[in-house]
C-alpha positions in Angstrom: 23.9 -52.4 -26.4 23.7 -49.3 -25.8 26.0 -47.4 -23.6 22.8 -45.9 -21.6 21.2 -49.7 -21.5 24.8 -50.4 -20.3 25.1 -47.9 -17.6 21.5 -49.0 -16.2 22.2 -52.3 -16.1 25.0 -51.6 -13.3 23.3 -48.8 -12.2 19.8 -49.1 -12.0 17.5 -46.7 -11.5 17.1 -43.9 -8.8 14.0 -45.3 -6.9 11.1 -43.9 -5.1 10.0 -43.8 -1.3 6.8 -46.0 -0.7 6.0 -43.6 1.9 6.0 -39.3 1.9 6.7 -39.5 5.6 9.1 -40.6 8.3 8.2 -42.6 11.2 10.8 -42.6 14.3 9.1 -44.2 16.5 5.5 -43.0 18.0 6.9 -39.7 15.8 5.9 -39.2 12.2 7.4 -36.4 10.2 5.6 -34.9 6.8 9.1 -35.7 4.8 8.2 -32.6 2.5 8.4 -30.3 5.3 11.1 -31.8 6.9 13.1 -30.9 3.8 12.3 -27.2 3.7 13.7 -27.1 7.0 16.6 -28.4 6.4 16.7 -26.1 3.8 16.0 -23.6 6.0 18.6 -24.2 8.5 21.1 -24.8 6.2 20.7 -21.3 4.9 20.4 -19.2 7.9 23.9 -21.0 9.2 25.6 -20.1 5.7 24.3 -16.8 5.7 24.8 -15.8 9.3 28.7 -17.0 9.1 28.9 -14.6 5.9 27.2 -12.0 7.9 29.5 -11.8 10.6 32.5 -12.9 8.3 31.6 -9.0 7.5 30.9 -7.8 10.5 27.8 -6.4 9.1 26.0 -8.6 11.9 25.3 -11.6 13.6 23.4 -14.7 13.5 21.1 -13.5 16.1 20.3 -10.8 13.1 20.1 -13.6 10.8 17.8 -15.9 13.3 15.3 -13.0 13.4 15.4 -12.1 10.1 14.6 -15.7 9.2 11.8 -15.6 11.9 9.9 -13.4 9.8 10.9 -14.0 6.1 10.7 -17.9 6.1 6.9 -17.6 6.7 6.3 -14.7 4.1 8.3 -17.2 1.9 5.9 -19.9 2.3 3.1 -17.6 2.5 3.6 -16.2 -1.3 5.6 -19.5 -2.5 1.8 -21.3 -1.8 0.1 -18.1 -3.0 1.9 -17.7 -6.4 1.1 -21.9 -6.5 -2.6 -21.4 -6.0 -2.7 -18.3 -9.0 -0.7 -19.7 -11.6 -2.1 -22.9 -10.8 -5.7 -21.9 -9.7 -8.0 -24.9 -11.8 -6.8 -27.2 -9.4 -8.3 -25.6 -6.8 -12.0 -24.8 -8.2 -13.8 -28.0 -7.2 -11.9 -27.8 -3.6 -11.0 -24.3 -2.6 -9.3 -25.5 1.4 -7.0 -27.6 -0.5 -5.1 -24.3 -1.4 -4.1 -24.5 2.1 -2.7 -27.5 2.5 0.7 -27.2 1.7 2.2 -30.6 3.0 1.1 -32.0 0.1 3.4 -29.8 -2.0 2.7 -26.9 -4.3 4.7 -24.4 -3.8 6.4 -21.6 -6.3 9.5 -20.5 -5.5 9.3 -16.9 -7.4 6.3 -16.2 -5.2 8.6 -17.9 -2.2 11.9 -15.7 -3.0 9.9 -12.2 -3.9 8.2 -11.6 -1.0 10.4 -13.9 1.2 14.0 -11.1 -0.1 11.0 -8.4 0.4 10.4 -9.1 4.5 13.6 -10.0 4.9 14.9 -7.0 3.8 12.5 -4.7 6.0 13.5 -7.0 8.8 17.0 -6.2 8.3 17.1 -2.6 8.2 14.7 -2.5 11.4 17.8 -4.2 12.9 20.4 -2.2 11.7 21.8 -5.0 9.3 23.5 -2.7 5.9 21.3 -3.8 3.4 24.3 -4.1 0.9 26.3 -6.2 3.4 22.9 -8.0 4.2 22.1 -9.1 0.4 25.8 -10.3 0.0 25.4 -12.4 3.1 21.9 -14.4 2.5 22.2 -14.6 -1.8 24.4 -17.7 -1.8 22.3 -19.0 1.1 18.9 -18.3 -1.1 19.8 -21.5 -3.5 21.5 -23.8 -0.7 17.7 -24.0 0.5 16.4 -24.7 -3.0 19.2 -27.5 -3.4 17.6 -29.1 -0.3 14.3 -28.3 -0.3 13.5 -29.7 -3.8 14.2 -33.5 -2.7 10.2 -33.0 -0.7 9.3 -33.5 -4.3 11.0 -36.7 -4.5 9.2 -38.0 -1.1 6.1 -37.2 -3.1 6.3 -38.7 -5.9 5.8 -34.8 -8.1 6.9 -32.5 -10.9 9.2 -35.8 -12.4 9.7 -35.1 -16.2 9.0 -36.9 -19.7 10.5 -40.2 -20.2 13.9 -41.9 -20.3 15.6 -45.0 -19.7 19.2 -42.7 -18.7 21.0 -44.6 -16.2 19.9 -41.9 -13.1 16.3 -42.0 -14.8 13.8 -42.0 -11.7 11.5 -45.1 -10.8 7.9 -43.9 -9.7 5.1 -46.2 -8.7 2.2 -47.6 -10.8 -0.5 -45.0 -9.5 1.5 -42.5 -10.1 3.1 -43.1 -13.5 -1.1 -44.1 -15.1 -1.6 -40.6 -13.3 0.8 -39.1 -15.3 -0.7 -41.5 -18.9 2.0 -44.0 -19.0 2.1 -47.8 -18.3 3.6 -48.9 -15.1 7.3 -49.5 -15.1 8.4 -46.4 -17.4 11.4 -44.1 -15.1 11.0 -40.6 -16.0 13.8 -37.7 -15.9 14.2 -36.7 -12.2 14.0 -32.8 -12.6 13.8 -32.4 -9.0 17.3 -33.8 -9.0 18.5 -31.6 -12.1 17.3 -28.9 -10.2 18.5 -29.3 -6.9 22.2 -29.8 -8.6 21.8 -26.6 -10.7 21.1 -24.7 -6.9 24.0 -26.6 -5.6 26.1 -25.9 -8.1 24.5 -21.5 -8.2 25.2 -21.2 -4.3 28.9 -22.4 -5.1 29.3 -19.7 -7.8 27.8 -17.3 -6.0 30.0 -17.5 -3.3 33.3 -17.5 -6.1 31.9 -14.8 -7.4 31.7 -12.9 -4.2 35.6 -13.5 -2.7 37.0 -13.3 -6.4 35.1 -9.4 -7.8 33.2 -8.7 -4.2 30.4 -7.7 -6.1 27.6 -5.2 -4.5 24.7 -7.6 -2.7 22.0 -6.0 -5.7 24.3 -7.5 -7.8 24.8 -10.6 -6.6 21.0 -10.7 -5.9 21.0 -10.1 -9.6 23.2 -13.3 -10.9 21.1 -15.3 -9.0 18.1 -14.5 -10.3 19.9 -14.9 -12.9 21.4 -18.3 -12.4 18.3 -19.4 -10.9 15.7 -18.5 -13.4 18.0 -20.2 -16.5 18.4 -23.3 -14.8 14.9 -23.7 -14.3 13.7 -22.7 -18.1 15.0 -25.6 -19.3 14.4 -28.0 -16.3 10.7 -26.6 -17.1 10.6 -27.9 -20.8 11.2 -31.5 -19.1 8.4 -31.8 -17.0 5.2 -33.0 -18.1 2.8 -32.1 -14.8 -0.2 -30.2 -15.9 0.4 -26.3 -15.3 -1.4 -23.3 -16.5 -0.1 -22.0 -20.4 0.0 -18.7 -22.1 0.6 -18.8 -25.6 1.5 -22.6 -25.6 4.2 -22.5 -23.0 3.8 -23.3 -19.6 4.0 -20.3 -16.9 6.6 -20.7 -15.2 8.2 -20.8 -19.0 7.2 -17.7 -19.8 8.3 -15.9 -15.6 12.1 -17.5 -15.8 12.1 -16.1 -19.1 11.2 -12.6 -18.0 13.0 -12.6 -14.9 16.2 -13.4 -16.6 15.7 -10.3 -19.0 14.7 -8.4 -15.9 17.7 -9.4 -13.8 19.8 -9.2 -17.2 19.5 -5.7 -17.8 19.3 -4.2 -14.2 22.6 -6.0 -14.0 23.8 -4.6 -17.1 22.6 -0.7 -17.1 22.4 -0.6 -12.7 26.5 -1.7 -13.2 27.3 1.2 -16.1 25.6 4.1 -14.0 27.7 2.7 -10.8 30.6 3.4 -13.0 29.4 6.4 -14.5 29.0 7.4 -11.3 32.5 6.5 -9.8 34.1 8.5 -13.2 32.8 12.0 -12.0 32.8 11.6 -8.6 36.1 13.5 -7.3 38.9 10.9 -5.5 40.3 11.5 -2.5 43.8 13.3 -2.4 42.8 14.9 -6.1 44.3 18.4 -6.6 42.9 21.6 -5.8 39.8 22.9 -8.1 39.7 27.0 -8.4 36.2 28.3 -9.2 35.6 31.7 -9.6 39.4 32.7 -9.5 39.8 31.5 -6.1 42.0 28.3 -5.6 41.1 26.3 -2.5 44.2 25.3 -1.3 43.2 23.2 2.2 45.1 20.3 1.2 48.3 21.5 0.3 51.3 20.7 2.8 53.9 22.5 4.2 57.0 21.5 2.6 59.4 24.0 5.1 59.8 26.8 2.6 60.2 29.6 4.6 57.0 31.4 2.7 54.4 30.0 0.6 53.9 31.5 -2.6 49.7 31.8 -3.8 50.0 34.0 -6.7 50.8 37.4 -6.6 50.7 37.5 -2.4 53.5 35.6 -0.4 52.2 34.9 3.1 55.6 34.5 5.7 55.8 32.2 8.3 55.0 35.1 11.1 51.5 35.3 9.6 52.4 38.5 7.1 51.1 39.0 3.9 53.8 40.5 1.3 52.4 41.7 -2.7 55.1 40.0 -4.3 54.8 42.2 -7.7 56.5 45.3 -5.6 58.3 43.4 -3.7 57.5 45.2 -0.7 59.1 43.1 2.0 62.0 41.8 -0.4 63.7 45.3 -1.7 62.8 46.8 2.0 64.4 46.6 5.0 62.5 44.4 7.1 63.0 47.0 10.1 61.3 49.6 8.0 57.2 49.7 8.3 55.5 49.7 4.8 53.7 53.1 6.2 56.1 55.0 7.9 52.9 57.3 8.9 51.2 54.7 10.4 53.9 52.3 11.9 52.5 49.5 9.2 50.1 48.5 7.6 48.3 45.6 8.7 47.2 42.1 7.1 43.6 43.3 6.2 44.5 47.2 4.6 47.0 45.3 2.4 44.1 43.1 1.7 41.7 46.0 1.0 44.9 48.1 -0.9 44.9 44.5 -3.8 41.3 44.0 -4.4 41.8 48.3 -5.7 43.6 47.1 -8.3 46.8 49.3 -9.3 45.7 51.6 -5.7 49.6 50.2 -3.7 51.3 51.2 -6.8 49.6 54.5 -7.1 50.4 54.9 -3.2 54.4 53.4 -3.3 54.8 55.8 -6.9 53.5 58.7 -5.0 55.3 58.4 -1.9 58.9 58.8 -0.8 60.6 57.9 2.1 62.6 61.0 4.2 65.8 61.1 5.8 64.5 62.2 8.7 61.9 58.6 8.4 59.2 61.6 8.0 57.1 61.3 4.7 58.2 63.5 2.0 56.4 64.6 -1.5 57.4 62.5 -4.7 59.5 65.6 -7.5 56.0 66.0 -8.7 54.1 67.4 -6.2 56.6 69.5 -5.3 57.5 71.4 -8.3 53.8 71.6 -8.1 54.0 73.1 -5.3 56.9 75.5 -6.1 55.0 76.9 -9.0 51.6 78.1 -6.7 54.0 79.9 -4.6 55.6 81.8 -7.3 52.4 82.8 -9.0 51.0 83.8 -5.6 54.4 85.9 -4.6 53.7 87.4 -7.9 50.6 88.3 -7.1 
């Protein structure tokens, strides 16, 4: 006796419901729609809590977003199913509207639902990054619950197996699948439900541990879901459109995985590159064209702040450090006795003219009476002119 047969004898197999409806007195609920509704409610609850925890919005914002995004998602999911399995509706085109009978394509639902949700969130002032980070983990939670609708409809199961968790279906469903009554199958709905629950928990953990951007978390969700959907799709035996011998959902899953992985890797590298070239706060001043921006400097309490060749005093006056105009002269003495002292603007103008200050200081001397006197060179020149005039 094998391990599988022993376990099967203990646990048996998973039975299928005899009806795809739940009756409560006179009320009859379609189980497939009920599972979808429960998944939506759970997703709205989780997304609302996460959005409020970020301070980016309220649960009312999530409810308003879901009011538009959920119908859009259902429409997108149905369109995807009809487009990829169009041959099923050749004889009865109106059956395309019978959503309650099953047939929703998750890729189409996620694409249109997320797009509409982003648009509504933008109109309500919800930040895109925080909104995505709050909503993304809630998506696989909704899918995990909604997948149980396939169990109620006895559909989308996998190939035959005798594993202890094998799925029992009605004789009619087994014969319809091409197998004798009593055959048990892989419960692919259960595999995908558990996979999505694990994906939901993994995304929440990643968000808490690494704090990725909202678009990065969305890319991780697409990667995780498409990877799981690919291997689960390989087990299914229901009729499906094929592309080159591959089921269309397998091809789509591979394409989504490659696209999401590329977007995550390239986008993250680009983001790091931008962060590397950005000037961080508190960075040292940068000199541009010989002018240094010292706006970030703080006063250290010194009587003067050195700014290259110029010294800015506490009283606002400016002196040329090269000539020691203020340090070597009496502070009570004006720099230029002819006009009672030069202004700051005049000193700056003299500095811009290069050696003008040195020439001016070298060519002027201070007399004993406080008036200006000519230098010895100028005086000698005047004496020679007067001697020449006297001789003439």
